[in-house]
C-alpha positions in Angstrom: -107.8 89.9 25.6 -104.4 88.6 25.1 -102.0 90.3 23.2 -100.9 88.8 19.7 -97.2 87.9 19.4 -95.8 88.6 16.5 -92.8 86.7 15.4 -89.8 88.2 13.7 -87.1 87.0 11.7 -84.1 88.0 9.2 -84.3 87.5 5.4 -82.5 88.7 2.1 -84.3 91.6 0.9 -84.9 89.6 -2.5 -87.4 87.5 -0.7 -89.7 90.5 -0.1 -91.8 91.7 -2.6 -93.2 95.1 -3.1 -96.5 95.3 -2.2 -99.0 96.3 -5.4 -101.4 97.4 -3.4 -99.5 100.1 -1.1 -101.8 103.0 -0.3 -99.2 105.6 -1.7 -100.0 104.7 -5.1 -102.9 103.2 -7.3 -103.2 99.4 -7.0 -100.8 97.8 -9.5 -101.2 94.6 -11.3 -97.9 93.1 -11.1 -94.1 93.6 -9.3 -92.6 95.4 -12.5 -95.3 97.6 -12.7 -95.2 98.2 -8.4 -91.8 99.2 -8.5 -91.8 101.6 -11.7 -94.8 103.1 -10.2 -93.1 103.7 -7.0 -90.1 104.8 -8.5 -91.9 107.6 -10.5 -93.5 108.8 -7.3 -90.2 109.2 -5.2 -87.8 110.1 -7.6 -85.3 112.4 -6.1 -86.3 111.1 -2.7 -85.7 107.4 -3.2 -82.0 108.4 -4.7 -81.4 109.9 -1.4 -83.0 107.2 0.5 -80.6 105.0 -1.7 -77.7 107.1 -0.4 -78.5 107.6 3.1 -79.4 103.5 3.5 -75.3 103.2 1.6 -74.0 105.3 4.0 -75.4 104.6 7.5 -77.3 101.2 7.0 -80.9 100.5 7.7 -82.5 101.7 11.3 -81.9 99.1 14.0 -85.2 100.4 16.0 -87.6 99.9 12.7 -88.5 96.3 11.2 -90.1 95.9 7.8 -93.9 94.7 8.3 -94.8 91.4 5.8 -97.0 89.2 5.4 -96.5 85.5 3.8 -96.8 85.8 -0.1 -99.2 83.1 -1.4 -97.2 80.2 -2.9 -94.4 77.9 -1.7 -91.3 78.7 -0.2 -90.5 81.7 2.1 -91.5 84.7 0.3 -92.9 88.0 1.8 -95.1 91.0 0.8 -93.9 94.3 2.3 -97.2 96.2 4.1 -94.9 98.3 5.6 -91.4 99.8 4.4 -91.5 99.8 0.8 -89.5 102.8 -0.1 -87.0 100.9 2.2 -87.4 98.2 0.5 -87.3 99.7 -2.9 -84.1 101.5 -2.5 -82.4 98.4 -1.5 -83.5 96.8 -4.9 -82.1 99.5 -6.6 -79.2 99.6 -4.9 -79.1 95.8 -6.2 -80.2 96.4 -9.8 -80.0 100.4 -11.0 -81.3 99.0 -14.2 -84.8 99.3 -12.5 -84.8 102.9 -12.7 -83.7 103.1 -16.3 -86.3 105.0 -18.7 -87.8 106.7 -15.2 -85.1 108.8 -13.3 -83.1 111.2 -15.0 -79.9 110.7 -16.7 -78.2 112.1 -13.5 -80.2 110.2 -11.1 -79.3 106.8 -12.9 -75.7 107.8 -12.7 -75.8 108.3 -9.1 -78.0 105.1 -8.4 -75.0 103.2 -10.5 -72.5 104.9 -8.2 -73.8 104.2 -5.0 -74.7 100.6 -6.5 -71.0 100.0 -6.9 -70.0 100.6 -3.6 -73.0 98.4 -1.9 -71.8 95.7 -3.8 -68.6 95.8 -1.9 -70.6 95.5 1.2 -74.1 94.6 0.6 -77.0 94.3 3.0 -77.8 90.8 3.1 -80.2 90.4 5.7 -83.2 92.8 6.8 -85.3 92.0 10.0 -89.0 91.6 9.4 -92.2 91.0 11.1 -94.8 88.6 10.1 -98.2 89.3 10.5 -100.6 86.5 9.8 -102.8 88.8 7.1 -103.1 92.2 5.7 -105.5 93.0 8.6 -104.1 92.1 11.0 -101.0 94.1 10.2 -103.2 97.2 9.2 -103.7 99.0 12.9 -99.8 99.0 12.9 -99.4 100.6 9.5 -101.8 103.0 10.8 -100.2 103.7 13.7 -96.6 104.3 11.4 -98.7 106.5 9.0 -101.9 108.1 9.9 -102.8 111.1 11.3 -105.1 112.3 14.2 -104.5 109.6 16.2 -104.8 111.3 19.4 -101.4 110.2 20.9 -101.5 106.7 19.7 -98.5 105.6 17.4 -96.1 107.9 16.1 -96.2 111.9 17.0 -94.6 114.2 14.6 -92.7 116.7 16.0 -93.8 120.7 15.6 -91.4 123.4 14.9 -90.3 123.8 18.4 -89.6 119.7 19.1 -87.6 119.7 15.9 -85.9 123.2 17.1 -84.9 121.5 20.4 -83.5 118.3 18.8 -81.1 120.2 16.6 -80.0 122.2 19.6 -79.4 118.6 21.2 -77.6 117.1 18.5 -75.5 119.7 17.9 -74.8 120.6 21.9 -75.6 124.5 21.5 -78.5 126.3 22.9 -80.4 126.2 19.6 -81.3 128.8 16.9 -81.8 132.4 17.9 -85.7 132.1 18.0 -85.7 128.9 20.4 -83.1 130.8 22.7 -85.4 133.6 23.1 -88.2 131.6 23.8 -86.8 129.4 26.2 -85.2 132.7 27.9 -88.9 134.4 28.4 -90.0 130.9 29.5 -87.2 131.0 32.3 -86.8 134.6 33.1 -90.0 136.3 32.0 -91.8 135.9 35.6 -94.8 134.5 33.8 -97.8 133.7 35.9 -99.3 129.8 35.3 -102.0 131.4 32.8 -99.1 133.1 31.1 -96.9 129.9 30.9 -99.8 127.8 29.9 -100.6 130.4 26.9 -96.9 129.8 25.5 -96.6 126.5 26.1 -97.5 125.5 22.4 -95.7 128.8 21.2 -95.8 128.9 17.0 -92.0 129.4 16.6 -91.9 130.1 13.1 -93.9 133.2 13.9 -91.2 134.4 15.9 -88.3 133.6 13.5 -90.1 135.8 11.4 -89.7 138.8 13.3 -86.3 138.5 15.5 -84.2 139.1 12.1 -85.7 142.4 11.8 -83.3 145.4 11.5 -85.8 147.7 13.4 -86.6 144.8 16.5 -82.9 144.8 16.9 -82.6 148.2 17.4 -85.7 148.6 19.4 -84.9 145.8 21.6 -81.4 146.0 21.4 -79.4 142.8 20.4 -77.6 141.6 18.1 -77.4 137.7 16.2 -73.9 136.8 15.7 -73.3 133.0 14.6 -76.6 132.2 15.5 -76.3 133.2 19.1 -78.2 136.4 20.5 -76.2 139.1 22.2 -77.2 142.0 24.3 -75.8 144.9 26.4 -79.3 144.8 28.5 -79.7 143.3 32.0 -82.3 140.0 31.6 -85.1 142.2 33.3 -84.7 144.5 30.8 -84.1 142.3 27.9 -87.3 140.4 28.4 -89.7 143.0 28.8 -90.5 143.2 24.7 -89.9 139.3 24.0 -92.4 138.3 26.6 -94.8 141.1 25.6 -94.2 140.1 21.9 -94.8 136.3 22.6 -98.2 136.9 24.4 -99.5 138.6 21.8 -98.9 136.3 19.2 -100.6 133.8 21.5 -103.5 136.0 23.5 -106.8 133.3 23.8 -108.9 135.8 22.1 -108.0 135.2 18.4 -109.4 138.6 17.1 -106.8 140.4 19.3 -104.0 138.0 18.6 -101.0 139.1 16.1 -101.7 137.1 13.2 -98.6 135.9 11.1 -99.5 138.1 8.1 -98.9 140.9 10.5 -95.4 140.0 11.1 -94.8 138.7 7.8 -96.1 142.2 5.8 -93.2 145.3 6.3 -95.5 148.0 7.0 -97.7 146.2 9.1 -94.3 144.8 11.6 -93.1 148.3 11.5 -96.9 149.8 12.7 -96.8 146.5 15.4 -93.5 147.4 16.7 -93.9 151.2 16.8 -96.9 150.5 19.4 -94.6 149.4 21.9 -94.9 151.8 25.0 -91.6 153.2 26.6 -92.4 150.8 29.7 -92.8 147.7 27.2 -89.3 148.4 25.9 -85.8 147.9 27.7 -84.7 150.8 30.1 -82.6 153.6 28.3 -82.0 155.1 31.9 -80.8 152.2 33.6 -77.3 150.9 33.4 -76.1 148.5 30.3 -73.9 145.4 30.9 -71.0 144.1 29.1 -72.4 142.6 26.0 -73.0 138.9 26.5 -74.7 135.7 25.0 -78.4 135.8 26.2 -78.8 133.4 29.6 -75.0 134.1 30.3 -73.8 135.9 33.6 -74.7 140.1 33.6 -71.6 141.7 34.4 -71.4 145.4 35.2 -69.5 147.6 32.7 -66.3 148.7 34.3 -66.8 151.9 35.9 -63.6 154.6 35.6 -62.3 155.1 39.4 -61.6 158.3 40.3 -58.5 159.6 41.9 -57.9 158.7 45.2 -58.2 161.8 47.5 -54.7 162.9 49.1 -54.5 161.7 52.5 -53.0 163.8 55.6 -49.6 163.1 56.2 -48.8 161.7 60.0 -48.2 163.6 62.4 -50.0 166.8 60.8 -51.9 168.6 63.6 -55.6 169.4 63.4 -56.1 173.1 63.5 -58.0 174.1 66.7 -61.6 176.1 66.3 -61.5 179.3 64.3 -57.9 178.6 63.1 -57.1 178.6 59.9 -55.1 175.6 58.1 -51.4 176.0 57.8 -50.1 176.7 54.7 -51.2 178.9 51.6 -54.7 180.2 51.6 -57.2 179.6 49.2 -57.9 182.8 46.8 -61.2 183.8 46.9 -63.7 182.9 44.6 -61.7 180.0 43.2 -63.2 176.5 43.2 -61.7 173.1 43.2 -62.1 171.9 39.5 -65.3 169.0 39.3 -64.1 165.5 37.8 -66.1 166.1 34.8 -64.5 162.1 33.2 -67.7 159.7 32.8 -67.8 156.4 32.9 -68.0 154.1 29.9 -72.2 153.5 30.2 -72.6 157.3 31.1 -71.0 159.2 28.1 -72.8 159.2 25.0 -70.1 160.1 22.8 -67.3 157.5 21.8 -64.1 159.8 22.8 -64.4 161.4 26.1 -63.9 165.1 26.2 -60.9 165.1 28.4 -59.6 163.4 25.4 -57.6 165.7 23.2 -55.5 164.9 20.2 -53.5 167.0 18.1 -54.2 165.8 14.3 -52.8 167.7 11.5 -54.6 165.5 8.7 -57.7 167.4 8.2 -59.9 164.8 7.1 -59.0 162.4 10.2 -59.3 165.7 12.7 -62.9 166.3 11.3 -63.9 162.4 11.9 -62.3 162.9 15.6 -64.6 166.0 16.3 -67.0 164.0 15.2 -66.7 161.1 17.4 -66.2 163.3 20.3 -69.0 165.8 19.7 -71.4 164.9 17.0 -72.6 161.4 17.0 -74.7 160.0 20.0 -73.8 156.3 20.5 -77.2 155.3 21.6 -79.3 157.1 19.2 -76.7 156.4 16.4 -74.7 153.6 17.1 -74.2 152.1 13.4 -73.0 155.3 12.3 -70.7 155.5 15.4 -69.9 151.8 14.8 -68.7 152.6 11.4 -67.0 155.8 11.8 -64.5 154.5 15.0 -63.4 152.1 12.4 -62.8 154.3 9.9 -61.0 156.6 12.4 -58.7 153.9 13.7 -58.0 152.4 10.5 -56.8 155.8 9.1 -54.8 156.8 11.9 -53.3 153.0 12.0 -52.1 153.7 8.3 -50.9 157.4 8.8 -48.7 156.1 11.6 -47.6 153.3 9.3 -46.8 155.5 6.7 -44.4 157.9 8.7 -42.7 154.8 10.2 -42.4 152.1 7.1 -39.9 150.3 8.8 -42.7 148.8 11.1 -42.8 145.1 10.1 -46.9 144.5 9.1 -47.7 140.5 8.8 -50.0 139.4 6.3 -51.4 136.0 6.3 -51.8 133.5 2.9 -50.8 136.9 1.0 -53.7 138.7 1.6 -53.3 142.3 2.4 -52.8 143.1 6.1 -56.0 143.4 7.7 -56.9 146.6 10.4 -56.3 143.7 13.1 -52.9 142.8 11.4 -51.7 146.6 11.2 -52.8 147.3 15.1 -51.2 144.6 16.3 -47.9 145.7 14.9 -48.4 149.5 16.0 -49.1 148.3 19.5 -46.2 146.0 19.8 -44.1 148.9 17.9 -45.4 151.1 20.6 -44.9 149.1 23.9 -41.4 148.3 22.7 -40.5 152.1 22.3 -42.2 153.0 25.7 -44.9 155.1 23.6 -47.4 152.7 25.3 -47.3 150.4 28.8 -46.8 147.0 28.1 -50.4 146.0 29.7 -52.0 148.7 27.5 -50.6 147.1 24.1 -51.9 143.6 25.3 -55.6 145.0 25.6 -55.2 146.2 21.9 -53.6 143.0 20.5 -56.1 141.0 22.5 -58.9 143.2 21.0 -57.7 142.3 17.6 -57.9 138.5 18.7 -61.8 138.5 19.6 -64.8 138.3 17.3 -65.4 142.1 17.0 -65.1 144.9 14.6 -61.3 144.9 15.0 -60.9 141.2 14.5 -58.5 140.0 11.7 -61.6 138.3 9.7 -62.8 141.7 8.9 -60.1 142.6 6.3 -61.9 145.0 4.9 -64.1 148.5 5.1 -66.7 146.4 2.6 -66.7 143.4 4.5 -67.0 145.1 7.9 -70.0 147.3 6.7 -71.7 144.1 5.0 -71.4 141.3 7.2 -69.8 142.1 10.4 -72.1 142.9 13.1 -72.4 146.1 14.8 -71.1 146.7 18.5 -73.6 147.6 20.8 -74.1 150.9 22.5 -71.9 150.1 25.5 -69.2 148.2 23.6 -68.6 151.2 21.4 -67.2 153.4 24.3 -65.5 150.5 25.7 -63.7 149.6 22.3 -62.3 153.6 22.7 -61.1 153.1 26.1 -58.9 150.0 25.0 -57.3 151.9 21.8 -57.4 155.4 23.2 -53.8 155.0 24.8 -52.7 153.6 21.3 -54.3 156.7 19.3 -52.8 159.2 21.8 -49.3 157.7 21.1 -49.9 157.5 17.2 -50.9 161.1 17.3 -48.1 162.5 19.5 -46.8 166.1 18.2 -45.4 165.2 15.0 -41.9 166.8 14.0 -42.7 166.8 9.9 -46.2 167.7 9.7 -48.6 165.1 7.3 -49.3 166.5 3.9 
């Protein structure tokens, strides 16, 4: 059977009538009635559509579908595209909306019409069907449902998320990042991959922003990106389990949406995870990174090299004692107790000794060194570490008022501003090395808890993300030389 050829043409919008049999509304008995009924039905939507058309025009990929109107002359009736046609008519004559739209909406249409008049749309492309019956299959394909692949196939939540990511040239929202990560790094079987093929991404969105989920699974969401200090293989474990639980073939066993919306049920579900389902607490952490980026091992502090034997020194013969002083009996070589960043569970290492005459700051120093555990109490550690650094810096600036501190746009200096000034002063006066000062200054520029954007403790507690456990000790390592310089022996004790 030959496929029908539908002629197309360009015509002025005024030659096209609104369909009085538009399926969106009850049948109307005249053009004015059809226009008014559609305005009442659309209200804000047609105002927004008019603004959109005025701004970027009509879609070049979509013609209006029309049939010829009865009578003489080239006049048409729109059988599809009535909303677009109505918006054009309102831009041409805003009085059509009088008494129907609100005063504010009419004012918006009038303002858009004034702009439109300077650059009107004189022609629209139409596809001319011989009659309504011939055009109906194509109208149905644009607006019908359950067409089994015929016509347009509307996007689901995941397709919309992929489009947003493509449009904005990003990895997408946090929920999409995690879903794609599990598909790519979860070592899924064929059955599991099929199970996650049509994942209800809105269910995942409900749970990933939960504080308990972040704490148990070990991640943060910063400006829409997922950050973690766990390796890929460890991070993927709880999410793989959760995604598969949400899509189990047996609907009775499947984790339901209601279980994720209700806080008590969600907590009970998360608490049901076994130790093997969660990231390991014994395997080494990695440098905090965006999900999907390279996992870099945390820098390990190198032990001092053993002293090498000078050239020419004779090796003692069998049974002969080495030359030099004998080691007293019972004396043992002290063991190297310094732990690497990812091994220690207190922020300040035991070998770091500071002499702090200010009681409150000294107490905080002892808590960070002896009491608070970075793994189980990282939020407390992060806040108290910032307090310690800020109080120490403020005390030093009070003792050295000649140190210039910049402040941007008339605001009070941030902790980053103060640290930058003290680090420069310390380097200029040989209190710390230039490289050590640069590390501190570089830290104030990055998006962490020392950054200038966090100007007050209030903004830090309420808006800044908490550094992950592995980052806390690394932060201290960066500022330790400066803290030692700040708390070097003070000649005039503070009150």
